[in-house]
N, C-alpha and C positions, 0 to 999 in steps of 0.2 A: 908500499905498503907497508899500513901502521898495524904493529902486533896486536891479536887477540884476546880480550881479555876476560876469560869464564865469570860468567854472570853467577852463574849455580853450579854446582857438580852434586851430584850421587848415586847412589845403586841402589838399583830395583831387579826386585825376585819377585816370579809368580812361582806365588804356593800351590793353583793346583793347573795344568795341565788344560789348555780347552777354555782356558775363564779369561780370554786377556782383561788387561788391567791397563790404568793408565799409567804413566810413565813418572807422573808427582799428582797432587791435588793442588799445587802451589801456582798462583797466574807468573808467570815474571815472561817479562818483557823479554826478545833476545830476535836478531836476524835467522842461528840454526843453532840447529842440536848435533851431537856428534854421539855417536851410538859405539860399544865398543861392549859385544861380548865378554860375558868372564872369561877369562884360562881355565877355573875349575866349570867346567858345564861342558860332558856328556851329549849334548846333543844339538838343535839345532834353537837358537831364538827367531824369531821372525816378529814383523810391521806387522802391525792390521791395520787393514786401511778401511776408517771410520763412516767412510760411507754406505758400505757395504755390512762390514765386519768377519765378512766368510771368508773374501781375499787376505791374504796372507803373502808377502816380502823374505823373504831368510836374510837374514844380517848377514855380511858375511864375516869368519870371524877377524877379518886385517881393520872393520870398523864400517861406520856407514855414516855422513851430513847429509842430513836433510834442512833444509831452506823452508824453516817454518819459525814465524811470531812468538810463537810458546810452547813448552815440550806440555803441557798440560794436554795438549789436543792431540794426541798421541797416547797409543794404546801398544804394546808388547803380549807376546803370548810364548809360550815356551814347550819344550819336546817334551818334558823330563821334570816333573816337579818342583817348588824349590830354584833353581834353576837362572841367571835372568843376566845383563849384564849393569854397564857405569855409563854413564851418563855426563854431556858439558854441554851447556848451553852458552853462548856467546854474542 
């Protein structure tokens, strides 16, 4: 299997809890995105379901890979203001 080379990397923090924010505003063509909560977080980071924005999935501290074609389609929320995650698109 060929090694995946990152297309884009970034860090995303959410200013205000309860206000889901896009992972990035850039349109990036990819096959998947790996999400890894920051080690400095004191509480959870959640993936937001874009169809309802009311359903949320907690991202494990070990990270989560999502098969998706564009990281701009991902929204996250946090339990504590200013916390977030690192992400890698491949």
